[in-house]
N, C-alpha and C positions, 0 to 999 in steps of 0.2 A: 470691578467690585472687589470681592475678596477671593481668596483661593482656598483650597482644602488640601489635605495631605495624602502618602502611601509607600516590590522587590523580587532558590534559583537553581536552577539546575541546568541540566545540559541535554536535551534530546528533543528531536522533532523541531521543525521550523515553521515560521509563518512569515509571509512577505506581504506588505501592504502594496497592492497593485496601484500603479500610476497616480500621478497628482490629481487627475480629474476624477478619480474614484476614491475620494476621501473616506476614511473609516472602514476600508475594506481590507481583508487579509486572506491569504491562501498559503497552502503548504508549498515549500520550495526545497531545493537542495541545500547542503551546508554552505556557510559563508566562506568566501575566499579572501576577504579583505578585512584587516583588523581595524580596531578603533583608531581614529585619527588619520587614516589613509583616505584614498579617494572614496567617493560615495558608493557604498556597496549596493549590489543588485539584489541582495537577499537579507533576511533578518538573521540575527544571531540565533544560535541553537537554543531550543527550549523556550523561545520567547512568545509572549502574547502581545501582538503588535497591531497598532493602528496608526493611521496618518491623519493629520489635521493641522489646524492653526491654533497657536497657543499664546497666552499671555495677555492679549488685549486686541483692540481693533486693528486689523491688518498687521498682526503680530508675526510670530515666527511660524513659518511653514516647516513642519518636521514630522518625522516618524518616531514614535515612542514604542519601544519594545521592553515589556516588563518580564523579568525572569521569574520572580517569586519573592516570597518573604521568608527570611531565615529566622529561626528561633535561636537566640544566643543566651548566655547566662543571665544577663540582667536587662535585655532589650530585645527588640525585633528589628531586623534590617531589611528594608526593601532594596532590591537591586534591579536596575533598569538602565537602558541606554536611550539617548536622544540623538537622532541623525538629522542634521539640518538639510532640508530640501529647498532652502531659500536661496535668493540670489545675492544677498548681502549679509554682512556680519550683524547679528542682533543680540541684544541682551534682554532677557525677559525673566520675571519671577517664575520659578518652576516649582510650585508647591503641590504636593500630592497628599491626599487624605486616604486613610484606610477605613472602610466600613465593615463592621461585623453586622451584616444585615439580618441575621437571625437573633443575635443578642442585643440588637438595637443600640450600638455604640459606634462612635467615631474616634479614631486614633489620630492624633496630631503629631507631626515631626517634633522631636525634642531638640533639634539643632538647626543649623543653617544648611542650605543646599544651593550651590552656585548656579546661577542662571546667566552668567556673564559670557559674552563673546562667543556665541554659537556661530562657527564659520561655515560657509556653504560647503557641502560635500564631505563633511567630517562627522564622525560618530563619537560621542562622549559617553563613557561609562560612568554611571552615577549611583549613589547609594544614599539612603536616608534612614535615620534611626527613629524608633518609636518605643513607647513603653512595651513591656512584655505582653504578648497576646496569649491568652489562656490556651492550654493544650487541647481543650475541647473545641477550639475554633480551627477548622481545617482549611477554610477558604475565606477570603475577604474580597471586597470590591475596592479597587483603586479609583479615586476620583481625580482626574487630571484637569488642569485649568485651560481647557480648550474644546474644540469641536469634537475631538476624539472622545471626550467625556469620560464615561464610566468603563472601567476594565473589570468585568465581573469574573468570578471563578478563579482568582489568583491564589495559588496554593501557599499554605503556611506549613513549613516543615523544619526539622533540625538542619543546621547549617551543612551537615555532611550528607543530607539526603533530601534536599528540596526537590519536590516533583517538578517535572517539566511539562510543557504544553502537550506533548504527545508521548506515546509509549514506545517510540522507536529507540534503538541504541544510541548512545552518545556519539556525536559526530567527531571524527578525528580533528584534533586541533582546537576543540572547544575549550575556552579558558575555564579554569577552576574558580570557584567562588568562595574563597576564604574570607574570614571576617575582615571587614574594613575598619579602619580607625573610626572612632566616634566623631561625629560632626562637631565643628567648633561651637562654642557656646552661643546660644541665640542672643545673648545679651551683649556680645561684643560688637562694637560699631566699626564698620569698615572705614579704612582711611581713604583719602582722596585717590581715585584711580583703582581702588580695590574692587573685588567682585561684589555684586549686590547682596545684601542680607535678605534672604528669603527663606521661607519654610518654618520659621519659628512659631508663628501663630497663623495656621492656615484657616481657610473657610471663613474669611471675614468679609462682611459687607461694609463698604465704605467708598473709597475711590476706586475707579477702574485700575487694573494692574498696569504699571507703566511699561512702555515699550521704548527702547532706545536702539539706535543704529550704531552707536559707538561700541568699542570692545567691552566697556564696563560702565556701570552706572549704579547708583544707589537706589534701592526701591523705597517706596513710601513706607513710613513707619506703620507697622501692623497694629490693628486694634486688638483688644483682648477678648477672648471668648470665655464666658463664665462656665463653671462646671468641671474644671480640672482636665485631666487627660488620663484615660479616655473620657470623652464627653457623651452623656446620654442623649439619645435622639428622641424627639417628642412627636407623637402623632397629634394632629389637629383635626377634630371632627366637629362640624356644626350640626346640631340636632335639637329639635323641639325648643327653639328659642334660646338655647345655651350652646356655649363652645367648650368642648372638653379637650384639654391638652394633657397627654399622658405619656410617661416614659415607662421603663420597666420597673420603676420603684415608686413613682409619685404621680398624682393626678391633681390638676387644677380645673375646677368647673367655673366658668365665667358666665354671668348673667347680665343682661342690659339693665341699667338703672330704671328705665321706664317700664320694665316688666315687673319691678318690685315696688318702686316708690313713686309717689306723686311728685310733680315737678317742684324742685327747690325745697323739698322737705324730706323728712324721714318717715312720713306716714305711708303705710303699706297700701298698695293698690288692691283692687278686688281680685286680680289674678295672681297675687303674690303667694297665696296659700298653696295653690296647686304647684307652682314652680318650686317652692321651698320643700314641699312634700316629696317631689321627685328627687331633689338633691339629697335630702335626708335618707331616702331609701337607698340611693347609691352609696352614700357614706357608710351606712350600716353594714352593707355587704362587703365593703372593700377596705375601709380605713383601719389603720393600726391603733388609733386612739387619740392622736393629737391633731387638732384642726387649727388652721390659720385662716382667719376671716379678714378680708380687706375690702373696704368701701372707697371708691374713687369718686371725687367730685371737685369742681373748680373752687368751691367754697369750703374752707377748713371746718367750719362748724357743721355744715351739712354732711360732710364726709364722716366726721366723728359721730354725729347722731345716727347716721345710717349704719355705721359699724356696730354701735350698741344695739340698735334695733335688730340687726341681723343676728347678733350674739344671742339675744333673748329668744328669737324665733328658733334658732338651731338648738339651743339648750332645751327648749320645750319639746322638741321632736326627738332629740337624741339622749337626753338625760345626763346622768353623772358618769357614764362609762367612758366619756371622752374628756380630754383637756382642751381648753379653748384659748386662743389668742386673737384679739380683735383690734384692728387699727383703721383709722381713716387717713386717706392720703389726698392732699390737695393737688390732684392731677388726674387727667383722664376722666373716664366715666365707667360705670358698671361696678359689679362686686365680684370678688374671687373667693372661692372656697378651695383651699389646698390641703391635701392630706397625703401621708405615706401609705403605701399598700401594705396589707398584712404580711404578704410575702412577695418577693420579687416575681414579676410576671415572667413565665418561662419563655424561652426563645421560640419563635414560630416561623414556619416555612423553611425551605431549603435554599441555600445560596444558589444563584443562577450560575450555569456554566458560562465559560467565556463566549462572547458573542462578537465575532469578527466583523459582522456587518448587520445593518438593520434590515427589516423586511421591506417589501414594496409599499409605496404610497397607497393608502386606502381611502383618503379623502383630502380635500383642500378647501380652504376658506380664504377670502381676500377681504382686507379692511383698509379704510383710508386713515392716514396719519398726516393731517394737514393736507398739503397738495399732493403728497406722495401716497403710494400704495405698497402694502406688503402682503405676501401670500404665505399662508401656513399650510404645510404639507404634512399630514398626520401619518405616522408609521404605526404598525401594530405595537401595542404595549406588551410588557412582559413582567413576570414576578421575579423579584430578587429578595429572598428571605421574607421578612414581614412586610414588604413593600411592593407596590406596583410602580414600574418605571414608565413614565410617559415620554415618548420619543417623537421628534418632529424636526422638520427643516423650516426655516423662515427665510423667504426670498424677497429681496428688495426689488419691486417692480418700477421704481423711479417715480418721478424724475429726481435726480440728485442722489447723493450717497446717504447711507443710513447714519444717523447721529451715533457717534461711538458710545454714548451713554444711554442709548435707548433701552427701555425695559418695560415690563408689563406688571406693575405693582398693584398691591391691594393696600389701602391705607390702614386697614386693620392689622396687617402683618408687615410692618416696615422692615425693609432689608431684603425681602425676597424678590429676585428679578422676575420670577414667574408667579408672583403672589396672586395674580388674577386668575390663574389656572386652577382647576379642580376637577374631581370626578365624582360621579354618583352611580349607584347601581340602578339600572332601569327599573322604574316603578317604585323606588324608595326615595325617602326625603333626605337622608343623611348626606352631607357634603364633606368630602375628604380633601383637605388642603395640603400644601407642601410640607414635608417633614422638616421640623425645626431642629437646629443644632444647639443643644443646651437650653437652660431655662431662659425665659425672656427677661429683659432688663428694661424697666420703665424709662421712657424717654430716649432709648437708643435703638438703632436698627439691630435686628437679630439675623443670624445666619440660617440658611436653609440648604437642603441637599440638592444642589444644582451646580452648574459650572461656574457660578460666581458672577457671571455677566452674560449678556445676550449677544452682543455684537463682537465677532471675531473677524468678519470681513464686511466691508462697507459698500462695495461697488454694486451697481445694478446687475441683476440676474445672477448673483453669486449666492448659492444656498449656504445657510449657516445652520449647522446641526445644533439642536438644543435638547435638553432633557431635564426632568424634575422627578424626584422621588415623592410618592404619595402613599399614605397608609393603605394597606390592602384591606378591603372590607371583609367581614367574616364570611366563611363558606367558600365554596368552589366557584368563584365568580369568573365567568369566561368572557364577558364583555362589559363595558362601562359606557356611560355618557360622559364625554369630555367637554367641559366648559372651558373654552380657550379665551375667556375675557373678551377683548375687543374684536376677536375673530368670530365669536359666536360659538354655538354648540355643535358637536359632532356626535351623532348617535352610533351605538353599536360598534365601538372600537374594540377589536378583539384583544384578549389578554391571554398570553400563553404561559 
């Protein structure tokens, strides 16, 4: 599908233990082999490291070690290394996104990052540029395009003082991390045989990331993400017959057409008054003054008439203290009321510390997919800033390999590979869906905070780690009900 984007200091080390124990890390002694030499037995100093499969179905088996993010004059720089654990040369897109999980923003790379020709047993030092990250942000989460997934707790510091993974002294021989040249322009097209263009527009839902076994290959053209850079992240919560999509600065309340209007007309239903009263009450408490009202219908006249009916009803409830824009759109279904918040919502929650490994399996569910079966193994969830991170393995029980484009979508949220997954607080009705990247675009898939695809390994009995970010419900929630779509529900999943 799409990928997302994300960098250093020198002290303390982490090693990802053996190929069979993917996404696991532990402290080890300083490295003795430099980049480009034989496969090292340890991670570079000061690294936050995980092992996994990256880029696409049966893609690159590698260890990623992130050093940290440097603040420079007009940009931020992520520094990391990729060590190939594979048996052949592979080229994969390697885009990394940076999340400010308290401020609810995603930072995309501003240039290209080479994913060409990862040779077995070699380590490549890499860097990616991002827009300047505010001084108030001390930690970010790096989202990698593979089973290693999210690297939480990555420090952001001045180039001369980027914190390391541990508080031990700098290891002798550790390389210094001076500023790297800016990445090439994302708009430049690679020539034949050049390294693939990746990293310019991360976190895109579209085609699966390409995998090649040749030393170089061009990647698929990236799609565009609306919302600039950084991009605001949107919580999606379904409650009381409406869907609320909210970022730190704006809110859209969506209502089903059949909850407001009679079929094929703009005449209000008997239940419309209560629904619109609830929306008006929310607007009064939060909105800055400008409302955008959109009515969707397959018929142009019906959508226009409904937009005017909605405008009349909202003016009656809210009066002249607001400005209004009303439009009908001949597409989709439902109505949307969008407004800017009176003041930006403050950041919430603390960024998670680095997690070298997941917790133990606490539940499993099996579901049929045609003649084949897959098993979901649920791990304990955890908080990262304003979000809850759902973590799980999906295991193909056969017969046959997993389709490389398999996903678990929800037609209401096109583009999310785990769109069918959600959480609820036990005893509550609100449903919390995957966190969306940027505003939605009618008629196009939208990006969500996950690995960008489901399948990184296809063979029978090979576990594939997955994750998805979901809005954290209010309060000190310590467990949730996990609705895993076709796999069914899992009660009392612990949240740390």
